[in-house]
C-alpha positions in Angstrom: -125.0 66.5 43.1 -125.7 64.3 46.1 -128.9 62.4 46.6 -129.3 62.4 50.3 -132.7 62.5 52.2 -135.0 59.5 52.3 -138.7 59.4 52.9 -137.9 58.9 56.6 -134.6 59.9 58.2 -132.2 57.1 58.9 -129.1 56.5 61.0 -127.7 59.4 63.0 -129.5 62.0 60.9 -131.4 64.8 62.7 -135.1 63.9 62.9 -137.6 66.6 62.4 -141.3 67.2 63.1 -143.6 69.4 61.3 -147.4 70.1 61.1 -149.8 72.4 59.4 -151.2 74.9 61.9 -154.8 73.9 62.6 -154.3 70.1 62.3 -156.6 68.4 64.9 -153.8 66.5 66.5 -151.5 69.5 66.6 -151.4 70.6 70.2 -147.8 71.6 69.6 -148.8 73.9 66.8 -150.7 76.0 69.3 -148.0 76.1 72.0 -146.2 79.3 72.8 -142.4 79.6 73.0 -140.8 78.1 76.1 -138.9 80.1 78.7 -135.6 78.6 77.6 -136.2 79.6 74.0 -136.8 83.2 75.0 -133.5 83.1 76.9 -131.7 81.6 73.9 -133.0 84.3 71.6 -131.9 87.0 74.1 -128.4 85.6 74.4 -128.0 85.8 70.7 -128.4 89.5 71.0 -126.1 89.8 74.1 -123.2 87.3 73.6 -121.2 87.9 70.4 -119.8 84.4 70.4 -123.3 83.0 70.4 -124.4 85.5 67.7 -121.6 84.2 65.5 -122.4 80.6 66.3 -126.1 81.1 65.5 -125.2 81.8 61.9 -123.2 78.6 61.6 -126.0 76.5 60.0 -127.4 79.6 58.2 -124.2 80.2 56.3 -124.2 76.7 54.9 -127.9 76.3 54.2 -128.0 79.5 52.2 -125.8 77.9 49.5 -127.7 74.5 49.3 -129.9 73.7 46.4 -133.0 71.7 47.2 -134.8 69.9 44.4 -137.8 67.5 44.0 -136.9 63.9 43.4 -138.4 60.5 43.2 -137.2 57.9 45.8 -136.3 54.8 43.9 -136.7 51.2 45.2 -132.9 51.0 45.7 -132.8 54.1 47.9 -131.4 56.4 45.3 -132.9 59.7 44.2 -133.9 60.6 40.6 -134.2 64.4 40.2 -137.6 65.6 38.8 -136.8 68.3 36.2 -140.3 69.5 35.4 -144.0 69.2 36.3 -146.0 69.8 39.4 -143.3 68.8 41.9 -140.9 71.4 40.4 -143.6 74.1 40.3 -144.8 73.5 43.8 -141.3 73.6 45.4 -140.4 76.7 43.3 -143.4 78.4 44.8 -141.6 78.6 48.2 -139.3 81.5 47.6 -138.0 84.7 49.2 -139.8 88.0 48.4 -136.9 88.9 46.1 -136.8 85.5 44.4 -134.7 82.5 45.3 -134.7 80.8 48.7 -131.4 81.6 50.3 -132.7 83.9 53.0 -135.5 81.6 54.0 -133.1 78.6 54.2 -130.6 80.7 56.3 -133.3 81.7 58.7 -134.4 78.1 59.1 -130.8 77.1 60.0 -130.5 80.0 62.5 -133.7 79.4 64.3 -133.2 75.6 64.5 -129.8 76.3 66.1 -131.2 78.8 68.6 -134.6 77.5 69.5 -135.1 74.3 67.7 -138.3 75.5 66.1 -139.9 78.0 63.8 -142.5 78.0 61.1 -142.9 78.3 57.3 -145.2 81.2 56.7 -146.9 81.8 53.3 -148.8 85.0 52.7 -151.0 86.5 50.0 -151.3 83.0 48.5 -152.3 82.7 44.8 -151.7 86.4 44.2 -148.8 88.2 42.4 -147.6 89.3 45.9 -147.3 85.8 47.3 -144.3 85.5 49.5 -142.8 83.0 52.0 -140.5 83.3 55.0 -139.3 81.2 57.9 -140.1 82.9 61.2 -140.0 82.4 65.0 -143.3 80.9 66.2 -143.9 83.9 68.4 -144.2 86.0 65.3 -147.4 84.3 64.2 -150.8 83.8 65.9 -153.2 81.2 64.5 -156.9 81.7 65.4 -159.4 78.9 65.2 -163.2 78.6 65.2 -165.2 76.3 67.4 -164.8 73.4 64.9 -161.0 73.7 65.3 -160.5 75.0 61.8 -158.2 77.9 61.2 -160.1 81.1 60.7 -157.3 83.7 60.8 -153.6 84.0 60.7 -152.0 87.1 62.3 -148.5 88.1 61.3 -146.7 90.2 64.0 -143.2 90.9 62.7 -142.5 93.5 65.4 -144.3 91.6 68.3 -147.6 91.9 70.0 -147.2 95.7 70.4 -146.2 96.4 66.8 -148.1 96.5 63.5 -150.1 93.3 62.7 -151.4 92.0 59.5 -154.4 89.6 59.5 -154.9 87.0 56.8 -157.9 84.7 56.1 -157.4 81.0 56.1 -157.2 80.9 52.3 -154.7 83.8 52.0 -152.1 82.5 54.4 -150.7 79.3 55.7 -148.4 78.4 58.6 -146.4 75.2 59.0 -144.8 74.8 62.5 -141.5 72.8 62.4 -139.3 71.7 65.2 -136.5 69.3 66.3 -138.1 66.9 68.8 -136.6 66.5 72.2 -135.4 63.0 73.1 -137.5 63.0 76.3 -140.8 64.3 74.8 -141.1 64.5 71.1 -143.7 67.2 71.3 -141.1 69.6 72.8 -138.4 71.3 70.8 -134.7 70.8 71.3 -131.7 72.8 70.0 -127.9 73.1 70.5 -128.5 76.2 72.6 -130.6 74.5 75.2 -127.7 72.8 77.0 -125.4 75.9 77.1 -127.8 78.5 78.4 -126.0 78.7 81.8 -122.6 79.0 80.1 -124.1 81.9 78.1 -125.3 83.6 81.2 -121.9 83.0 82.8 -120.3 84.8 79.9 -122.6 87.8 80.4 -121.8 88.0 84.1 -118.0 87.8 83.4 -118.2 90.4 80.7 -120.0 92.8 83.1 -117.3 92.1 85.7 -114.6 93.0 83.3 -116.4 96.2 82.4 -116.8 97.0 86.1 -113.1 96.5 86.7 -112.2 98.7 83.7 -114.5 101.5 84.9 -113.2 101.4 88.5 -109.6 101.5 87.3 -110.3 105.0 85.9 -110.3 106.1 89.6 -106.9 107.6 90.6 -105.2 106.0 93.5 -105.6 108.4 96.6 -102.6 110.4 97.7 -101.9 110.7 101.4 -100.0 113.8 102.5 -98.9 114.6 106.1 -100.9 117.6 107.4 -97.6 119.2 108.6 -96.5 119.5 104.9 -99.4 121.8 104.1 -98.3 125.4 103.7 -101.7 126.5 104.9 -104.4 128.4 103.1 -103.5 131.3 100.9 -106.2 133.4 102.5 -106.4 133.5 106.4 -110.2 133.3 106.5 -110.4 130.1 104.4 -108.6 127.6 106.6 -111.2 124.9 106.1 -111.4 125.2 102.3 -109.0 122.5 100.7 -109.3 124.4 97.4 -107.4 127.3 99.0 -104.5 125.0 99.9 -101.6 126.2 97.5 -100.2 122.7 97.3 -103.5 121.0 96.4 -104.2 123.7 93.8 -100.7 123.3 92.3 -101.1 119.5 92.2 -104.5 119.7 90.6 -103.4 122.2 88.0 -100.3 120.0 87.2 -102.6 116.9 86.7 -105.0 118.9 84.4 -102.1 120.1 82.3 -100.9 116.6 81.8 -104.3 115.6 80.4 -105.0 118.7 78.3 -101.4 119.0 76.9 -100.4 115.4 76.8 -98.5 115.9 73.5 -96.2 118.7 74.9 -92.9 118.1 76.6 -93.8 120.2 79.6 -96.6 117.8 80.4 -94.0 115.2 81.2 -92.0 117.3 83.7 -92.6 116.5 87.3 -94.2 118.7 89.9 -91.5 120.1 92.2 -92.6 120.2 95.9 -90.6 121.6 98.8 -91.1 120.2 102.2 -89.1 119.1 105.3 -87.0 116.0 104.7 -88.6 113.9 107.5 -92.0 114.5 106.0 -91.2 113.2 102.6 -91.1 109.6 103.9 -94.7 110.0 105.0 -96.0 110.8 101.5 -97.6 107.7 99.9 -100.4 106.5 97.7 -102.8 103.6 98.4 -103.2 101.2 95.4 -106.8 100.5 94.7 -106.0 97.8 92.0 -103.3 95.1 91.8 -102.3 94.5 88.2 -101.5 90.9 89.1 -105.1 90.2 90.1 -107.0 92.6 87.8 -109.1 91.0 85.0 -109.0 87.5 86.5 -112.3 87.1 84.5 -110.3 87.0 81.3 -109.2 83.4 81.7 -112.6 82.5 83.1 -114.2 83.9 79.9 -111.8 81.9 77.7 -112.7 78.8 79.6 -116.4 79.5 79.2 -116.0 80.1 75.4 -114.1 76.8 75.1 -116.9 75.0 77.0 -119.4 76.7 74.7 -117.6 75.5 71.6 -117.7 71.9 72.9 -121.3 72.1 74.0 -122.8 73.5 70.8 -123.5 71.2 67.8 -120.7 72.6 65.7 -116.9 72.0 65.4 -115.1 74.0 68.2 -112.8 75.5 65.6 -115.8 77.0 63.9 -116.4 79.1 67.0 -112.7 80.1 67.3 -112.4 80.7 63.6 -110.0 79.2 61.0 -107.8 82.3 61.0 -104.9 80.3 62.4 -105.2 77.6 59.8 -103.4 77.6 56.5 -105.3 77.5 53.2 -105.4 73.8 52.8 -106.4 72.9 56.4 -109.0 75.7 56.3 -110.6 74.1 53.2 -110.5 70.7 54.9 -112.2 72.1 58.0 -115.0 73.7 56.0 -115.6 70.5 54.1 -115.7 68.5 57.4 -118.2 71.0 58.9 -120.6 70.4 56.0 -120.2 66.6 56.1 -120.5 66.3 59.9 -123.0 69.0 60.8 -124.4 71.1 58.0 -125.7 68.2 55.9 -127.9 66.9 58.7 -129.7 70.2 59.1 -130.1 70.4 55.3 -131.7 67.0 55.3 -133.9 68.0 58.2 -135.1 71.0 56.2 -135.7 68.8 53.1 -137.7 66.3 55.2 -139.8 69.1 56.8 -140.7 70.7 53.4 -141.5 67.3 51.8 -143.6 66.1 54.8 -145.8 69.2 55.4 -145.9 70.9 52.0 -144.7 69.0 48.9 -146.3 65.6 49.3 -149.6 66.8 50.8 -149.9 69.4 48.0 -149.2 66.8 45.3 -151.6 64.4 46.9 -154.3 67.1 46.8 -153.5 67.8 43.1 -153.9 64.1 42.3 -150.3 63.7 41.2 -149.5 60.1 40.5 -146.7 58.7 42.7 -146.8 61.5 45.2 -145.9 59.1 48.0 -142.4 58.6 46.5 -141.7 62.3 46.0 -139.0 63.7 48.3 -136.8 66.7 48.5 -133.1 66.2 47.5 -130.1 68.1 48.7 -127.3 69.4 46.5 -124.5 70.8 48.7 -121.9 71.0 46.0 -121.6 74.8 46.5 -121.2 74.7 50.2 -117.7 73.5 50.9 -114.8 75.5 49.5 -112.9 73.9 46.7 -109.2 74.1 45.9 -108.6 76.3 42.9 -105.7 74.8 40.9 -106.5 76.5 37.7 -103.2 78.4 37.5 -101.2 75.3 38.3 -103.1 73.3 35.7 -102.6 76.0 33.1 -98.8 76.3 33.8 -98.4 72.5 33.9 -99.9 71.9 30.5 -98.2 74.8 28.8 -94.8 73.6 30.1 -95.6 70.0 29.1 -95.4 68.8 32.7 -98.9 67.3 32.5 -101.1 66.1 29.7 -104.8 66.7 29.0 -105.9 63.9 31.4 -103.8 65.5 34.2 -105.3 68.9 33.4 -108.8 67.5 33.7 -108.0 65.8 37.0 -106.6 69.0 38.5 -109.6 71.0 37.2 -112.1 68.4 38.4 -113.4 67.8 34.8 -114.7 64.3 34.1 -112.8 62.3 31.5 -116.0 61.7 29.5 -115.8 65.4 28.6 -112.5 65.0 26.9 -112.6 66.2 23.2 -112.7 63.6 20.5 -110.5 63.7 17.4 -112.9 66.0 15.5 -113.3 68.4 18.4 -109.5 68.6 18.8 -109.2 69.4 15.1 -111.8 72.2 15.4 -110.1 73.7 18.5 -106.8 73.8 16.6 -108.4 75.4 13.6 -110.2 78.0 15.7 -106.9 79.1 17.0 -105.2 79.1 13.6 -102.9 76.2 14.5 -101.9 72.8 13.1 -100.9 69.7 14.9 -97.3 70.0 16.4 -94.8 68.4 14.0 -96.9 69.0 10.9 -95.7 71.0 8.0 -96.4 74.7 8.6 -97.0 74.4 12.3 -96.2 77.5 14.3 -93.6 77.7 17.0 -95.1 77.4 20.5 -94.4 81.1 21.3 -96.1 82.2 18.1 -99.1 80.0 18.7 -99.5 81.4 22.2 -98.9 85.0 21.3 -101.2 85.3 18.3 -104.2 83.0 17.7 -103.8 83.6 13.9 -106.4 84.0 11.2 -108.5 81.3 9.5 -106.6 79.3 6.9 -106.8 80.7 3.4 -109.2 79.0 0.9 -107.6 75.9 -0.5 -105.1 75.5 2.3 -104.7 71.9 3.5 -107.3 70.8 0.9 -109.9 73.3 2.1 -112.2 74.3 -0.7 -113.4 77.4 1.2 -116.1 75.7 3.2 -114.0 75.3 6.3 -112.9 78.9 6.1 -116.4 80.1 6.0 -117.4 78.0 9.0 -114.4 79.2 11.0 -115.0 82.8 10.1 -118.7 82.5 11.1 -117.7 80.9 14.4 -115.4 83.9 15.2 -118.3 86.2 14.4 -120.7 84.3 16.7 -118.1 84.1 19.5 -117.8 87.9 19.4 -121.5 88.2 19.7 -121.4 85.8 22.7 -118.7 87.8 24.4 -120.8 90.9 24.0 -123.9 89.1 25.4 -121.8 88.2 28.5 -120.9 91.8 29.1 -124.5 92.9 28.5 -125.7 90.4 31.0 -123.4 91.9 33.7 -124.5 95.4 32.8 -128.2 94.3 33.0 -127.5 93.0 36.5 -125.9 96.4 37.4 -128.9 98.3 36.1 -131.3 96.2 38.2 -129.2 96.7 41.3 -129.0 100.5 40.7 -132.7 100.9 40.7 -134.0 103.0 43.5 -135.9 100.2 45.2 -132.8 97.9 45.2 -130.5 100.7 46.5 -133.0 101.5 49.3 -133.1 97.8 50.3 -129.3 97.7 50.2 -128.9 100.9 52.2 -131.0 99.4 55.0 -128.3 96.7 55.3 -125.2 98.6 54.5 -125.4 102.3 53.6 -121.7 102.5 52.4 -122.4 99.5 50.1 -125.4 101.3 48.6 -123.4 104.5 48.0 -120.5 102.6 46.4 -122.9 100.5 44.2 -124.5 103.7 42.9 -121.2 105.0 41.7 -119.8 101.9 40.0 -119.9 101.0 36.3 -122.9 98.8 35.5 -120.8 95.7 34.8 -119.1 95.7 38.3 -122.0 96.8 40.5 -122.7 93.2 41.6 -119.0 92.7 42.4 -118.9 95.9 44.4 -121.9 94.7 46.5 -120.5 91.1 46.9 -122.3 87.8 47.2 -123.1 88.0 51.0 -124.9 91.4 50.7 -126.7 90.2 47.6 -127.8 87.1 49.5 -129.1 89.3 52.4 -131.3 91.1 49.8 -132.7 87.7 48.8 -131.6 88.2 45.1 -130.3 85.4 43.0 -127.5 86.1 40.4 -129.5 84.2 37.8 -132.5 86.5 38.2 -130.2 89.6 37.7 -128.7 88.5 34.4 -131.9 87.0 32.9 -132.5 88.5 29.4 -128.9 89.6 29.0 -128.5 87.3 26.0 -131.7 88.1 24.3 -129.9 89.9 21.4 -127.6 86.9 21.0 -130.7 84.7 20.7 -132.0 86.9 17.8 -128.6 87.1 16.1 -128.1 83.3 16.2 -131.6 82.7 14.8 -130.9 85.2 12.0 -127.7 83.3 11.2 -129.5 80.1 10.7 -129.3 78.5 14.1 -132.3 76.2 15.1 -134.4 77.8 17.9 -133.4 75.1 20.4 -129.7 75.5 19.7 -130.0 79.3 19.8 -131.8 79.1 23.2 -129.3 76.6 24.6 -126.3 78.8 23.7 -127.9 82.0 25.0 -128.8 80.2 28.2 -125.2 79.0 28.6 -124.0 82.6 28.4 -126.5 83.8 31.0 -125.6 81.0 33.3 -121.9 81.7 33.0 -122.6 85.4 33.6 -124.4 84.5 36.8 -121.6 82.2 38.0 -118.9 84.9 37.3 -121.0 87.9 38.3 -118.9 88.8 41.3 -115.6 88.8 39.5 -114.1 92.3 39.1 -114.3 92.2 35.3 -116.0 90.1 32.7 -114.0 86.9 32.1 -113.6 85.3 28.7 -116.1 82.6 27.8 -114.7 79.0 28.5 -113.1 77.1 25.6 -115.9 74.6 25.7 -118.3 77.2 24.5 -116.1 78.0 21.6 -116.0 74.3 20.6 -119.8 74.1 20.9 -120.3 77.1 18.6 -118.0 75.6 16.0 -119.7 72.3 16.0 -123.1 73.8 15.7 -121.9 76.1 12.9 -120.5 73.1 11.0 -123.8 71.3 11.4 -125.7 74.3 10.0 -123.3 74.6 7.1 -123.7 70.9 6.3 -127.5 71.3 6.3 -127.2 74.4 4.0 -125.0 72.5 1.6 
């Protein structure tokens, strides 16, 4: 977790400005979109390269976790885990739960227009929902005293359906990136490249015009002396009555209609006087050497576009030419050099206009030091070396410390001596070199049964504990599968399938046919994010049976709840895998230690 934003942005971080609509000093909040912003929005629809680039920030911001934190005197952040700050920030969420869609829309609008607004509707009701929208989608009406009297939401523009809210049922917070010349004006990466975008549109139209005109066949010039004359004496002036013209037209039609037949490739045989043959010629309307000169101009324009936008040029051209390792490096650099600044801007905006003022009004002590932190650990791709680590430790090429380093596991999570003993017992093994130890191949192929009572000085207690741990591990594995199935049931509900069909009809049809445990994997994380649904919300309650079983087996309520929550969290993290994975070994160890504690208490 990275503790990033401060109360006020510092250094080269993007600065942000935000107000609540209706503030007396908020002339900006009442301003309509500028002409350049309307152009920028239209170019997103017309230029595919800009459409792709407009999602650059959105793709990263959707994966960022924002959390309330206290700004300490040394500049570090201490995350707030509960209380009014957590409750207030959690209130801002997408209609389907979570905040990924809202965050993505913030990134996209800030890239295109440099401004937008946080809109909250149906406040303090079960239907409360929030979204980040273009300023032109909302109209704020005020009374003579300057106070907001009405907020009108126009998702389809002035001519579409409008929804009116009273001042207590809705709120609108305009946010913008201030321009360096006038801080009341918005600025965005698109503002400087509008002419390049227009140039791309013109060049694309020119290429299309060339392609269309090339469909015209080059004209054929024949000497009039070569014409055999009309087939009918009274139709001298009708070119369709010319036998040669008719034969030539029929031959060309046959080549088009019967292009897959050998006869279509045979030439048309024409008889005429030898001296006239030299006079037959066509006139080229197009020169292949000069056709599509716009192609290089378009490439140059796209290169300039990549350099002018606030994003790495390789992000516009894609990382398809990069190998696995360099692509990962590029993605990590994108987040560090570009994405993190926009995430901090969003955190600053939310804290300035919503979180701190709300906590101040609630009388929360220390509200001045509350900020919004940024956790971007899920944004950049990580190198998966699990297979290498597993092979290395099995072959003895690396030790436990090397395995933890490759798997990015902190050393303080290394098992102590008692935990190592438990793991060996759970797998039915003894320490290598001890009497009765199994051969490596046997230990890997068959976990083995718990040791018989009395073995190695065991009076039977250890056997009971190990057997109970196996039983509880089986229940946990079932809870993991049940969590995935519960997610599938929720996604196969008619309302969810309708929402998915609006985005991708094929995806909805495929999801309806899949087994419950793989529905989420069939839909994929990107489609699920478009629906505004968080994986954790889908699996919630999947381990309820496990909670009850653990309680019945003597587990304290807090321990039962913690273990069940671990299963649901792991189910959410692995929800998009094609089949349910095994629970991690650490969970097995935790079960065993808890069972030993319970057995000690019972004894």
